N, CA and C of each residue as an Amber inpcrd file, in Angstrom:
protein
   162
  68.2740000 162.0060000-225.7760000  68.8750000 162.8670000-226.7820000
  70.3490000 162.5080000-226.9170000  70.9020000 162.6210000-228.1100000
  72.3030000 162.3200000-228.3630000  73.2300000 163.4080000-227.8580000
  74.5130000 163.1010000-227.8930000  75.5220000 164.0620000-227.4450000
  75.9920000 164.9120000-228.6230000  76.4620000 166.1110000-228.3060000
  77.0720000 166.9650000-229.3250000  78.4520000 166.3880000-229.6580000
  79.0710000 166.8840000-230.7150000  80.3950000 166.4130000-231.0910000
  81.3940000 166.7180000-229.9750000  81.2640000 167.8730000-229.3170000
  82.1650000 168.2120000-228.2100000  81.9800000 167.2320000-227.0570000
  80.7410000 166.8980000-226.7370000  80.4740000 165.9380000-225.6670000
  81.0290000 164.5610000-226.0180000  80.9250000 164.1750000-227.2760000
  81.4610000 162.8890000-227.7120000  82.9770000 162.8500000-227.5670000
  83.6450000 163.9410000-227.9320000  85.1020000 163.9880000-227.8010000
  85.5080000 163.9540000-226.3370000  84.8170000 164.7210000-225.4970000
  85.1480000 164.7330000-224.0750000  84.8950000 163.3690000-223.4410000
  83.8120000 162.7150000-223.8180000  83.5150000 161.3860000-223.2840000
  84.6080000 160.4010000-223.7000000  85.0180000 160.4540000-224.9510000
  86.0280000 159.5230000-225.4550000  87.3610000 159.6890000-224.7340000
  87.7080000 160.9200000-224.3670000  88.9960000 161.1850000-223.7380000
  88.9480000 161.1410000-222.2170000  87.7640000 160.9900000-221.6470000
  87.6550000 160.9420000-220.1900000  87.3340000 159.5480000-219.6740000
  87.0170000 158.6400000-220.5860000  86.6990000 157.2760000-220.1780000
  85.2370000 157.0530000-219.8410000  84.4100000 158.0670000-220.0240000
  82.9790000 157.9350000-219.7810000  82.2680000 157.5120000-221.0700000
  81.1560000 156.8050000-220.9180000  80.3300000 156.4670000-222.0790000
  79.5520000 157.6810000-222.5460000  79.2250000 158.5700000-221.5940000
  78.4270000 159.7550000-221.9030000  78.7810000 160.8590000-220.9190000
  78.8110000 162.0940000-221.3870000  78.9630000 163.2620000-220.5230000
  77.7900000 164.1920000-220.7650000  77.5060000 165.0200000-219.7640000
  76.3790000 165.9580000-219.8710000  76.8440000 167.3570000-219.4940000
  76.1780000 168.3910000-219.9930000  76.5560000 169.7670000-219.6410000
  76.5540000 169.9610000-218.1290000  77.5960000 170.6190000-217.6380000
  77.7230000 170.8890000-216.2110000  78.5080000 169.8300000-215.4570000
  78.7670000 168.6970000-216.0910000  79.5050000 167.6170000-215.4450000
  80.9910000 167.9720000-215.3990000  81.6270000 167.7420000-214.2610000
  83.0690000 167.9540000-214.1380000  83.7800000 166.6580000-214.4870000
  84.7480000 166.7540000-215.3840000  85.4960000 165.5690000-215.8170000
  86.9740000 165.8960000-215.8680000  87.7970000 164.8650000-215.8600000
  89.2160000 164.9730000-216.1740000  89.4240000 164.1750000-217.4400000
  90.1740000 164.7380000-218.3820000  90.3960000 164.0050000-219.6150000
  91.7990000 164.2520000-220.1430000  92.2730000 163.3030000-220.9360000
  93.5520000 163.4580000-221.6090000  93.3500000 164.3850000-222.8040000
  94.3270000 165.2400000-223.0670000  94.2120000 166.1640000-224.1860000
  95.2460000 165.8330000-225.2540000  94.8900000 166.0940000-226.4940000
  95.7910000 165.8690000-227.6160000  96.4770000 167.1620000-228.0510000
  95.7340000 168.2590000-227.9950000  96.2150000 169.5410000-228.4920000
  95.8270000 170.6510000-227.5210000  96.6430000 171.6930000-227.4910000
  96.3150000 172.9000000-226.7530000  96.4280000 174.0520000-227.7450000
  95.3700000 174.8190000-227.8860000  95.3850000 175.9820000-228.7720000
  95.4910000 177.2410000-227.9280000  96.3330000 178.1510000-228.3430000
  96.5580000 179.3820000-227.5970000  96.3900000 180.5870000-228.5200000
  95.8400000 181.6500000-227.9690000  95.6870000 182.8930000-228.7170000
  97.0240000 183.6180000-228.7330000  97.4400000 184.1040000-229.8810000
  98.7640000 184.6990000-230.0310000  98.9540000 186.0040000-229.2660000
  97.8880000 186.6810000-228.8980000  98.0140000 187.9490000-228.1780000
  98.0070000 187.7430000-226.6720000  97.0810000 186.9440000-226.1570000
  96.9160000 186.8210000-224.7060000  97.7810000 185.7420000-224.0660000
  98.2090000 184.7390000-224.8190000  98.9590000 183.6370000-224.2230000
 100.3030000 184.0690000-223.6390000 101.1260000 184.8580000-224.3370000
 102.3990000 185.2550000-223.7220000 102.2150000 185.9940000-222.3970000
 101.2150000 186.8540000-222.3140000 100.9620000 187.5810000-221.0620000
 100.5120000 186.6220000-219.9660000  99.6890000 185.6690000-220.3010000
  99.2150000 184.6970000-219.3130000 100.3720000 183.8300000-218.8260000
 101.2500000 183.4000000-219.7320000 102.3990000 182.5910000-219.3350000
 103.3500000 183.3840000-218.4400000 103.5520000 184.6400000-218.7570000
 104.4040000 185.5110000-217.9330000 103.8170000 185.6370000-216.5380000
 102.5030000 185.8130000-216.4400000 101.8390000 185.9330000-215.1510000
 102.0380000 184.6570000-214.3210000 101.9190000 183.4970000-214.9570000
 102.1180000 182.2340000-214.2470000 103.5660000 182.1010000-213.7740000
 104.5230000 182.4550000-214.6410000 105.9370000 182.3950000-214.2640000
 106.2410000 183.3320000-213.1070000 105.6690000 184.5450000-213.1300000
 105.8870000 185.5120000-212.0560000 105.3960000 184.9870000-210.7080000
 104.4100000 184.1080000-210.7540000 103.8420000 183.5200000-209.5350000
 104.5130000 182.1920000-209.1680000 105.5500000 181.8210000-209.9260000
 106.2900000 180.6100000-209.6190000 105.6050000 179.3300000-210.0710000
 104.6540000 179.4450000-210.9800000 103.9370000 178.2610000-211.4540000
 104.6040000 177.7470000-212.7200000 104.9900000 176.4790000-212.7030000
 105.6400000 175.8920000-213.8690000 104.6430000 175.1850000-214.7940000
 103.4440000 174.9230000-214.2760000 102.4270000 174.2560000-215.0930000
 101.0460000 174.6020000-214.5930000 100.0730000 174.4010000-215.4470000
  98.6930000 174.7100000-215.1060000  98.0340000 173.4570000-214.5800000
């Protein structure tokens, strides 16, 4: 069976020819999307814990 569009994007950015559901991968990202309501609170929580990055 072929890969979904999400699987194709993850494979392309992780260096794998194919990825499957449940597989753990590391990949380079182009964009990060954040929700306008929850993101500021999440960033504040990380800063309060001394975390500069995720």
